[in-house]
C-alpha positions as CSV (number, residue, x, y, z in Angstrom):
1,X,-3.5,-9.4,-30.6
2,X,-5.4,-6.3,-32.0
3,X,-5.5,-2.8,-30.6
4,X,-9.2,-3.4,-29.9
5,X,-8.2,-6.4,-27.8
6,X,-5.6,-4.4,-25.8
7,X,-8.0,-1.5,-25.3
8,X,-10.9,-3.8,-24.2
9,X,-8.6,-5.6,-21.7
10,X,-7.4,-2.3,-20.2
11,X,-11.1,-1.4,-19.8
12,X,-11.7,-4.7,-18.0
13,X,-8.8,-4.0,-15.7
14,X,-10.4,-0.6,-14.8
15,X,-13.8,-2.3,-14.2
16,X,-12.1,-4.9,-11.9
17,X,-10.9,-2.1,-9.6
18,X,-14.5,-1.5,-8.5
19,X,-14.5,-4.9,-6.8
20,X,-11.2,-4.6,-5.0
21,X,-12.7,-3.9,-1.6
22,X,-15.9,-5.8,-1.8
23,X,-15.4,-9.3,-3.1
24,X,-12.6,-10.8,-1.1
25,X,-11.6,-13.6,-0.6
26,X,-12.6,-14.0,-4.3
27,X,-10.3,-12.3,-6.8
28,X,-11.4,-8.9,-8.1
29,X,-12.1,-9.6,-11.7
30,X,-13.4,-7.4,-14.5
31,X,-15.2,-8.4,-17.7
32,X,-16.1,-6.4,-20.8
33,X,-18.5,-7.9,-23.4
34,X,-18.5,-6.5,-27.0
35,X,-21.6,-7.4,-28.9
36,X,-21.6,-8.0,-32.7
37,X,-23.1,-4.5,-33.2
38,X,-20.4,-2.9,-31.2
39,X,-22.3,-2.3,-28.0
40,X,-20.2,-2.8,-24.9
41,X,-21.3,-4.2,-21.5
42,X,-19.3,-4.7,-18.4
43,X,-19.3,-6.4,-15.0
44,X,-17.1,-7.1,-12.0
45,X,-17.0,-9.7,-9.3
46,X,-19.9,-9.2,-6.8
47,X,-19.7,-9.8,-3.1
48,X,-19.1,-13.4,-1.9
49,X,-21.9,-15.8,-3.0
50,X,-23.1,-13.6,-5.8
51,X,-22.2,-13.4,-9.5
52,X,-18.6,-13.5,-10.9
53,X,-17.6,-10.8,-13.3
54,X,-18.4,-12.8,-16.5
55,X,-21.9,-13.7,-15.4
56,X,-22.5,-10.1,-14.3
57,X,-21.5,-8.8,-17.8
58,X,-23.7,-11.5,-19.4
59,X,-26.6,-10.5,-17.3
60,X,-26.3,-6.8,-18.3
61,X,-25.9,-7.7,-22.0
62,X,-28.8,-10.1,-22.2
63,X,-29.5,-11.4,-25.8
64,X,-26.7,-9.1,-27.1
65,X,-24.2,-11.7,-25.7
66,X,-24.9,-14.1,-28.6
67,X,-22.0,-14.0,-31.1
68,X,-20.0,-11.6,-28.9
69,X,-16.4,-11.3,-27.7
70,X,-16.0,-11.5,-23.9
71,X,-12.8,-10.0,-22.3
72,X,-12.1,-11.2,-18.8
73,X,-9.1,-10.5,-16.7
74,X,-8.9,-13.9,-15.1
75,X,-9.7,-17.4,-16.5
76,X,-13.3,-18.2,-16.0
77,X,-14.0,-20.9,-13.4
78,X,-15.2,-24.3,-14.3
79,X,-16.3,-25.7,-11.0
80,X,-19.2,-25.4,-8.5
81,X,-18.6,-23.3,-5.4
82,X,-21.2,-20.9,-4.0
83,X,-22.0,-20.2,-7.7
84,X,-22.2,-22.4,-10.8
85,X,-19.3,-22.5,-13.3
86,X,-18.9,-19.3,-15.3
87,X,-17.9,-21.4,-18.3
88,X,-21.4,-22.9,-18.4
89,X,-23.0,-19.4,-18.5
90,X,-20.6,-18.3,-21.2
91,X,-21.4,-21.3,-23.4
92,X,-25.2,-21.1,-22.8
93,X,-25.2,-17.3,-23.7
94,X,-23.7,-18.1,-27.1
95,X,-20.4,-16.1,-26.7
96,X,-18.2,-16.7,-29.8
97,X,-14.8,-15.6,-28.5
98,X,-13.3,-15.2,-25.0
99,X,-10.1,-13.2,-24.4
100,X,-8.4,-14.0,-21.1
101,X,-5.8,-11.9,-19.3
102,X,-4.1,-14.6,-17.3
103,X,-4.8,-18.2,-16.4
104,X,-6.1,-18.9,-12.8
105,X,-3.5,-20.8,-10.8
106,X,-6.1,-22.1,-8.4
107,X,-5.9,-25.9,-8.6
108,X,-9.6,-26.2,-9.4
109,X,-9.2,-24.0,-12.5
110,X,-5.6,-24.0,-13.8
111,X,-6.5,-24.2,-17.5
112,X,-9.7,-26.2,-17.0
113,X,-11.9,-23.3,-17.8
114,X,-10.1,-22.5,-21.0
115,X,-10.2,-26.2,-22.1
116,X,-13.9,-26.4,-21.3
117,X,-14.6,-23.3,-23.5
118,X,-12.5,-24.6,-26.4
119,X,-14.1,-28.0,-26.2
120,X,-17.5,-26.3,-26.6
121,X,-16.3,-24.5,-29.8
122,X,-15.6,-21.1,-28.2
123,X,-12.5,-19.4,-29.5
124,X,-10.2,-18.5,-26.6
125,X,-7.1,-16.3,-26.5
126,X,-4.9,-16.0,-23.4
127,X,-2.3,-13.4,-22.4
128,X,-3.8,-10.1,-23.6
129,X,-2.9,-7.4,-21.1
130,X,-1.3,-10.0,-18.9
131,X,1.2,-7.6,-17.2
132,X,-1.6,-5.3,-16.2
133,X,-3.7,-8.1,-14.8
134,X,-0.8,-9.7,-13.0
135,X,-0.1,-6.4,-11.3
136,X,-3.7,-5.9,-10.3
137,X,-4.2,-9.5,-9.1
138,X,-0.8,-10.0,-7.5
139,X,-2.1,-10.8,-4.0
140,X,-4.5,-13.4,-5.3
141,X,-2.1,-15.0,-7.8
142,X,0.6,-15.2,-5.2
143,X,-1.6,-16.8,-2.6
144,X,-2.9,-19.4,-5.0
145,X,0.7,-20.3,-6.1
146,X,2.4,-20.3,-2.7
147,X,-0.3,-20.8,-0.1
148,X,0.8,-17.7,1.7
149,X,-0.4,-14.1,1.7
150,X,1.3,-11.5,-0.4
151,X,3.4,-9.4,2.0
152,X,3.4,-5.6,1.6
153,X,5.9,-3.8,3.9
154,X,5.2,-0.1,4.3
155,X,7.5,2.3,6.2
156,X,7.5,6.1,6.6
157,X,10.9,7.7,6.9
158,X,12.9,10.8,6.7
159,X,15.0,11.4,3.7
160,X,18.1,10.1,5.6
161,X,16.4,6.8,6.4
162,X,15.0,7.1,10.0
163,X,11.5,6.2,11.1
164,X,11.6,7.6,14.7
165,X,13.7,9.8,16.9
166,X,16.3,8.2,19.2
167,X,13.9,8.2,22.1
168,X,11.6,5.9,20.0
169,X,8.8,8.4,20.5
170,X,5.9,8.1,18.0
171,X,4.5,10.7,15.8
172,X,3.9,11.2,12.1
173,X,6.8,11.7,9.8
174,X,4.8,12.2,6.6
175,X,1.8,14.4,5.8
176,X,-2.0,14.0,5.4
177,X,-1.9,12.8,1.8
178,X,0.6,10.1,2.7
179,X,-1.6,9.2,5.7
180,X,-4.6,8.8,3.4
181,X,-2.6,6.6,1.1
182,X,-1.6,4.4,4.1
183,X,-5.3,3.9,5.0
184,X,-6.0,3.0,1.4
185,X,-3.3,0.3,1.6
186,X,-4.8,-0.9,4.9
187,X,-8.3,-1.2,3.3
188,X,-6.8,-3.3,0.5
189,X,-5.1,-5.7,3.0
190,X,-6.9,-8.5,4.8
191,X,-4.6,-8.3,7.8
192,X,-2.0,-5.9,9.2
193,X,0.9,-6.7,11.5
194,X,3.2,-4.6,13.8
195,X,5.5,-5.4,16.6
196,X,4.6,-5.1,20.3
197,X,7.2,-2.3,20.6
198,X,5.3,-0.2,18.1
199,X,2.1,-0.7,20.1
200,X,3.8,0.3,23.3
201,X,5.4,3.4,21.7
202,X,2.6,4.6,19.5
203,X,-0.6,2.9,20.8
204,X,-2.0,2.8,17.2
205,X,-5.5,1.8,16.1
206,X,-4.4,0.3,12.8
207,X,-7.9,0.8,11.4
208,X,-9.1,2.4,8.2
209,X,-10.4,5.9,8.9
210,X,-9.2,8.2,6.1
211,X,-10.2,6.0,3.2
212,X,-13.2,3.9,2.1
213,X,-13.1,0.2,2.8
214,X,-12.9,-2.3,5.6
215,X,-10.3,-2.4,8.4
216,X,-7.9,-5.3,8.3
217,X,-7.5,-8.0,10.9
218,X,-5.0,-6.7,13.4
219,X,-2.0,-8.8,14.5
220,X,0.8,-8.0,16.9
221,X,4.0,-9.9,17.2
222,X,4.2,-10.4,20.9
223,X,2.1,-9.5,23.9
224,X,0.4,-6.1,24.4
225,X,-1.7,-4.6,27.2
226,X,-5.3,-5.4,27.4
227,X,-6.2,-1.7,27.2
228,X,-4.1,-1.0,24.1
229,X,-6.1,0.6,21.3
230,X,-5.2,-2.1,18.9
231,X,-7.3,-4.6,20.9
232,X,-9.0,-6.8,20.1
233,X,-6.1,-8.3,18.1
234,X,-4.2,-11.5,17.5
235,X,-1.1,-11.7,19.7
236,X,1.3,-13.9,17.8
237,X,4.2,-15.5,19.7
238,X,5.3,-18.1,17.2
239,X,7.5,-17.7,14.1
240,X,6.7,-15.4,11.2
241,X,6.8,-18.3,8.7
242,X,4.2,-20.1,10.8
243,X,2.1,-16.9,10.9
244,X,2.2,-16.7,7.1
245,X,1.2,-20.4,6.8
246,X,-1.7,-20.0,9.1
247,X,-2.9,-16.8,7.4
248,X,-2.6,-18.4,4.0
249,X,-4.7,-21.4,5.2
250,X,-7.3,-18.9,6.5
251,X,-7.6,-17.3,3.0
252,X,-5.7,-14.0,3.8
253,X,-4.6,-12.7,0.4
254,X,-2.6,-9.7,1.5
255,X,-0.7,-9.0,4.7
256,X,0.5,-5.4,5.4
257,X,3.5,-5.0,7.6
258,X,3.7,-1.5,9.2
259,X,6.7,-1.8,11.5
260,X,8.7,-1.2,13.5
261,X,12.3,-1.5,12.6
262,X,12.8,-5.0,14.1
263,X,9.7,-6.4,12.5
264,X,10.6,-4.9,9.2
265,X,14.1,-6.4,9.4
266,X,12.7,-9.8,10.4
267,X,10.5,-10.0,7.3
268,X,13.1,-8.5,5.0
269,X,16.1,-10.6,6.1
270,X,14.0,-13.8,5.8
271,X,13.1,-12.9,2.2
272,X,9.4,-12.7,3.0
273,X,8.5,-9.3,1.6
274,X,6.8,-9.3,-1.9
275,X,6.5,-5.5,-2.2
276,X,8.1,-2.6,-0.3
277,X,6.3,0.8,0.0
278,X,8.4,3.6,1.3
279,X,6.9,7.0,2.1
280,X,9.8,9.4,2.2
281,X,9.5,12.8,3.8
282,X,11.7,15.8,2.9
283,X,12.9,15.9,6.5
284,X,16.3,15.2,7.9
285,X,16.7,13.6,11.3
286,X,20.5,14.1,11.4
287,X,23.1,12.3,13.4
288,X,23.3,8.5,13.6
289,X,21.5,7.5,16.8
290,X,17.8,7.7,15.6
291,X,15.8,4.6,14.8
292,X,16.6,3.3,11.3
293,X,14.1,1.8,8.9
294,X,15.6,-1.6,9.4
295,X,17.2,-2.8,12.6
296,X,20.3,-4.9,12.7
297,X,23.8,-4.7,11.2
298,X,24.5,-2.8,8.0
299,X,26.0,-4.4,4.9
300,X,29.8,-4.9,5.2
301,X,30.5,-3.8,1.7
302,X,28.6,-2.3,-1.3
303,X,28.7,-5.7,-2.8
304,X,26.5,-7.0,0.1
305,X,23.8,-4.3,-0.3
306,X,20.4,-5.7,-1.0
307,X,19.0,-4.2,-4.3
308,X,15.5,-4.4,-5.5
309,X,13.6,-3.4,-8.7
310,X,11.8,0.0,-8.9
311,X,8.1,-0.5,-9.6
312,X,6.6,3.0,-9.2
313,X,7.0,6.4,-7.6
314,X,4.4,9.1,-7.0
315,X,4.2,12.4,-5.1
316,X,2.0,12.5,-2.0
317,X,2.0,16.2,-1.3
318,X,5.5,17.0,-0.1
319,X,6.3,13.3,0.4
320,X,7.2,10.7,-2.1
321,X,6.0,7.1,-2.4
322,X,8.6,4.7,-3.7
323,X,7.5,1.2,-4.5
324,X,10.1,-1.6,-5.1
325,X,10.1,-5.4,-5.3
326,X,12.8,-7.9,-4.9
327,X,14.9,-8.4,-8.0
328,X,14.3,-11.6,-10.0
329,X,17.5,-13.1,-8.7
330,X,16.9,-12.2,-5.0
331,X,16.8,-15.4,-2.9
332,X,13.7,-16.0,-0.8
333,X,12.3,-18.9,1.1
334,X,9.3,-19.1,-1.3
335,X,10.5,-22.1,-3.1
336,X,9.6,-24.4,-0.3
337,X,6.0,-23.2,-0.4
338,X,5.5,-23.5,-4.1
339,X,2.3,-25.6,-4.1
340,X,-1.1,-25.3,-5.5
341,X,-3.4,-24.0,-2.8
342,X,-6.8,-25.7,-2.7
343,X,-8.5,-22.9,-0.7
344,X,-12.2,-22.8,-1.4
345,X,-13.2,-19.9,-3.5
346,X,-16.7,-18.7,-2.6
């Protein structure tokens, strides 16, 4: 793996970010083509029914693609959907070498694209920049492996761990920059869920207004008034695992959980959260009777404390975003849903 390979895959990851909000339910893939004379061309996945990243890069490159190296974040498809197989376009263009970030776990691909290229005499290397690609495509990869959406739990809290005053009254704990970040996370999610108690207390819209991108589908656990601002929404009265199964079947890649404390605890205690995003304000509620981030009983001993893995932190004005994931040995119920999802990819 050369430095040029690493640099080119990093570039492909940056290119892929341009498709994050426009190509779902397809994966947001980036491609960079390096011609024999050193010229560079790029492409990213277009909206549903249009070209995938590889084909877009080939289109821009034209005849310069012959003898080139193509860097692509996700394994090229080898099946007919709404578009022809990308592998055919790569072979016909005369690409000599393809460098792939990660294999596609979709049952219709799953190494078949790589084999097709190698059988046609194309040199293929896999795994360059894999960590970057897995981070970027986490919702898609998770959905294809488990059949369920990637669950992102976001909570805003004081520095002493409270999300609301003891009266349960609503209001923002964090500032404008954190608010804008929340709207970005909403735009990146296909659906958003809160509890009926949050709707009654805060009457939220749960739309995207302070960022670019589409608003997610709105889901409430329980029944809410017909005139609630979250309407129209899905009012879910069955179990959370059943909700995840249904959303997975419908092609939802990422579900954002925005509270409140009982909903957060339900997802957390069931081992259903894939990523936690905490926005922590330099504010102190004080006392012990306010609303904690997670409802329910506390751990009996320090040995019983749930511990995750720190992924990232960033300042959001005066607030701090802390991102964590379950540690590798954290038990979840995911194992019973480890199947190949044959959801049609447009």
